[in-house]
C-alpha positions in Angstrom: 47.8 -12.9 2.0 49.3 -13.8 -1.4 52.7 -14.1 0.4 52.9 -16.4 3.4 55.8 -17.1 5.7 56.7 -20.4 7.2 59.1 -21.1 10.1 60.3 -24.6 10.8 60.8 -26.8 7.7 61.3 -30.2 9.2 59.2 -33.3 8.5 55.9 -31.5 8.8 56.8 -28.1 7.5 58.4 -29.6 4.4 55.1 -31.2 3.4 52.8 -28.3 4.4 54.7 -25.7 2.4 54.2 -27.5 -0.9 50.4 -27.6 -0.3 50.3 -23.8 0.2 52.5 -23.3 -2.9 50.1 -25.6 -4.8 47.3 -23.3 -3.8 49.0 -20.4 -5.4 50.7 -18.7 -2.4 54.2 -17.3 -2.6 56.1 -18.8 0.3 58.9 -17.3 2.3 60.6 -19.7 4.7 63.2 -20.1 7.4 64.7 -23.1 9.2 67.6 -23.4 11.7 69.3 -25.7 9.2 69.1 -24.2 5.7 70.2 -27.4 4.0 66.9 -29.1 5.0 65.0 -26.4 3.1 66.9 -27.0 -0.2 64.1 -29.1 -1.9 61.6 -26.3 -1.0 63.9 -23.6 -2.3 64.4 -25.6 -5.5 60.6 -25.8 -5.8 60.3 -22.0 -5.6 60.1 -21.1 -1.9 62.0 -17.9 -1.0 64.6 -17.9 1.8 64.8 -15.5 4.7 67.7 -15.3 7.2 65.5 -15.4 10.4 62.0 -15.8 11.6 61.9 -12.0 12.0 62.9 -11.6 8.4 60.1 -13.9 7.3 57.6 -11.8 9.2 58.9 -8.6 7.8 57.9 -9.9 4.3 54.6 -11.6 5.1 51.2 -10.6 6.6 50.7 -14.2 7.7 53.4 -16.4 9.3 53.1 -20.1 10.2 55.4 -22.1 12.4 55.7 -25.7 13.4 58.6 -26.6 15.7 59.5 -29.3 18.2 58.3 -28.0 21.6 57.1 -25.0 23.7 60.6 -23.6 24.2 61.2 -23.6 20.4 57.9 -21.8 19.9 58.8 -19.1 22.4 62.2 -18.6 20.6 60.8 -18.4 17.1 57.8 -16.3 18.2 59.2 -14.0 20.9 63.0 -14.1 20.6 65.1 -11.1 19.4 64.9 -12.5 15.9 61.4 -13.9 16.3 58.2 -13.4 14.4 56.8 -10.7 16.8 59.7 -8.4 16.1 59.0 -8.4 12.4 55.2 -8.7 12.1 53.5 -5.5 10.9 50.2 -4.2 12.3 47.4 -6.4 11.0 49.7 -9.4 10.6 48.8 -12.8 12.0 51.0 -15.5 13.5 49.8 -19.1 13.3 51.5 -21.8 15.4 50.9 -25.4 14.4 53.1 -27.1 17.0 51.9 -29.6 19.5 52.6 -27.8 22.8 51.3 -27.2 26.3 48.1 -25.1 26.1 49.6 -22.7 28.7 52.6 -22.0 26.5 50.3 -21.1 23.6 48.2 -18.8 25.8 51.2 -17.0 27.1 52.7 -16.5 23.6 49.3 -15.3 22.4 49.2 -12.8 25.3 52.5 -11.3 24.2 51.2 -10.8 20.6 48.0 -9.3 21.9 49.9 -6.8 24.1 51.8 -5.8 21.0 48.6 -5.3 19.0 49.2 -8.4 16.8 47.0 -11.5 16.3 47.9 -15.1 16.9 46.1 -18.4 16.3 47.0 -21.9 17.4 46.3 -24.5 14.7 47.9 -27.8 15.6 47.7 -30.3 12.8 46.6 -33.9 13.1 48.2 -36.2 10.6 51.6 -37.6 9.6 53.5 -36.4 6.5 51.8 -39.0 4.2 48.3 -37.8 5.2 49.3 -34.2 4.8 50.6 -34.9 1.3 47.4 -36.8 0.4 45.2 -33.9 1.6 43.8 -36.0 4.5 45.1 -34.1 7.5 43.0 -32.0 9.8 43.5 -28.7 11.8 42.1 -27.7 15.2 42.1 -23.9 15.6 42.1 -21.8 18.8 42.1 -18.0 19.2 40.0 -15.1 18.0 37.1 -16.3 15.9 37.2 -13.3 13.6 40.8 -13.9 12.8 40.1 -17.6 12.2 37.4 -16.7 9.7 39.8 -14.4 7.8 42.4 -17.1 7.6 40.1 -20.1 6.9 40.8 -20.1 3.1 44.5 -20.4 3.9 44.0 -23.1 6.5 41.8 -25.1 4.0 44.7 -25.1 1.6 46.7 -27.1 4.2 44.0 -29.5 5.3 40.4 -30.2 4.1 39.1 -30.5 7.7 39.4 -27.4 9.7 37.6 -27.1 13.1 37.4 -24.0 15.3 37.7 -25.3 18.8 37.6 -22.1 21.0 39.8 -19.6 22.7 43.6 -19.9 23.0 44.7 -23.1 24.6 41.7 -25.2 23.7 43.0 -26.3 20.3 46.3 -27.4 21.8 44.4 -29.3 24.5 42.3 -31.0 21.9 45.4 -31.9 19.9 46.9 -33.5 23.0 43.6 -35.5 23.6 43.7 -36.7 20.0 47.4 -37.7 20.3 46.5 -39.6 23.5 43.9 -41.6 21.6 46.3 -42.2 18.7 49.1 -43.4 21.1 46.9 -45.8 22.9 45.5 -47.2 19.7 48.9 -47.8 18.1 50.3 -49.4 21.3 47.2 -51.6 21.7 47.7 -52.7 18.1 51.2 -53.8 19.0 49.9 -55.6 22.1 47.2 -57.4 20.1 49.6 -58.5 17.3 52.1 -59.8 19.8 49.4 -61.8 21.6 48.2 -63.3 18.3 51.8 -64.2 17.4 52.3 -65.9 20.7 49.2 -68.0 20.0 50.7 -69.2 16.7 49.3 -66.7 14.2 51.7 -65.3 11.6 52.5 -61.6 12.0 51.5 -60.7 8.5 48.2 -62.6 9.0 47.6 -60.9 12.3 48.2 -57.4 10.8 45.9 -58.3 7.8 43.2 -59.5 10.1 43.2 -56.3 12.3 43.3 -54.0 9.3 40.3 -55.9 7.8 38.3 -55.7 11.0 36.1 -53.1 12.6 39.1 -52.1 14.8 40.9 -50.7 11.8 41.6 -47.0 11.5 43.5 -44.6 9.3 46.5 -44.5 11.6 46.7 -48.3 11.8 46.3 -48.5 8.0 49.5 -46.6 7.3 51.5 -47.4 10.5 50.5 -51.0 11.2 52.5 -52.5 8.3 55.7 -51.0 9.7 56.0 -53.9 12.1 56.3 -56.4 9.2 59.8 -57.6 8.4 61.8 -55.0 6.6 59.0 -52.4 6.7 60.2 -50.1 9.5 61.0 -46.8 7.8 64.5 -45.3 8.1 62.9 -41.9 8.7 60.1 -42.5 11.3 56.9 -40.6 11.0 57.2 -39.9 14.8 60.0 -41.5 16.8 59.6 -42.7 20.3 61.1 -39.6 21.9 58.9 -37.2 19.9 55.8 -39.2 20.8 56.7 -39.5 24.4 57.1 -35.7 24.5 53.3 -35.5 23.7 52.4 -38.1 26.4 54.3 -36.1 29.0 52.4 -33.0 27.9 49.1 -35.0 28.3 50.1 -36.2 31.8 51.0 -32.7 32.9 47.8 -31.2 31.5 45.8 -34.0 33.3 47.7 -33.4 36.5 46.8 -29.7 36.4 43.1 -30.4 35.6 42.7 -33.4 38.0 41.6 -35.5 35.1 42.5 -39.3 35.2 44.5 -40.6 32.2 45.6 -44.1 33.2 46.0 -45.2 29.6 48.2 -42.2 28.9 50.4 -43.3 31.8 50.6 -46.8 30.4 51.5 -45.5 27.0 54.2 -43.4 28.5 55.6 -46.4 30.3 55.8 -48.3 27.0 57.8 -45.4 25.5 60.1 -45.7 28.5 60.5 -49.4 27.7 61.2 -48.6 24.1 63.9 -46.2 25.2 65.3 -48.8 27.6 65.7 -51.3 24.7 67.3 -48.6 22.6 64.4 -48.4 20.1 63.9 -44.7 20.5 65.2 -43.9 17.1 62.3 -45.9 15.5 58.7 -45.0 14.9 56.8 -45.5 18.1 54.9 -48.5 16.6 58.1 -50.2 17.8 56.2 -50.8 21.0 55.2 -54.1 19.4 58.9 -55.2 19.8 58.7 -54.5 23.5 55.6 -56.7 23.8 57.3 -59.5 22.0 60.4 -59.3 24.3 58.2 -59.3 27.4 56.4 -62.4 26.0 59.7 -64.1 25.5 59.4 -64.0 21.7 61.8 -61.1 20.7 
């Protein structure tokens, strides 16, 4: 396990890889756009021309990509991880995807005599850098125990959830809570503003109250004048992708998720107002407009 592969070097992959390098692992990576990997290559990561080539050099390969279709491509495609992974190798997908997609991909690895874990990560790039993220893991428990030291190099909190699909389902449940919390924050601030409270004061009051949380601590100040980041931690479109996954999972299970539906509608409103390029905390702007303030 001294050499580890990583597929998908976007916003999350680019902060996970340095943590593994800092723990002493030699990293081999691939990304669809090589230019995005330049800082990691400059820091010592080795480049491979495909996901398959990454797997041919590593006993353990991680991936974190946008959606289920991307996972299928990098895992099962002609130049995917499965084609290059040697017997005894392990594939670990960290993406936020439909549990059924994770189960189906794991089944293909199992049929080929290879192991797969799902390990979706909870945390934005800043929390990963600071060593405050968490991992939820699904799959074979024995394989999980073997890889636990590597997983702990990524995040200090690693929880085994159960068989394939359960960790992905848990991550969607966590993201549901996160979405509702951030959107409710925007609603509360907009209400306070309409009542005559300054926005900065409203944010300070919430972050100093029992309603404060880690996600509000780093995301809440984005709504202050001039604080919205040029590169969002998670833009409206990306976050809505997760809510649509929640709604579909809930539909299949017959589990009511009215707050998820409301959160999804707020993302629709953000898109309608052309705010989809912003971090999804921009829902606060929707509330202000609906209240006649924006």
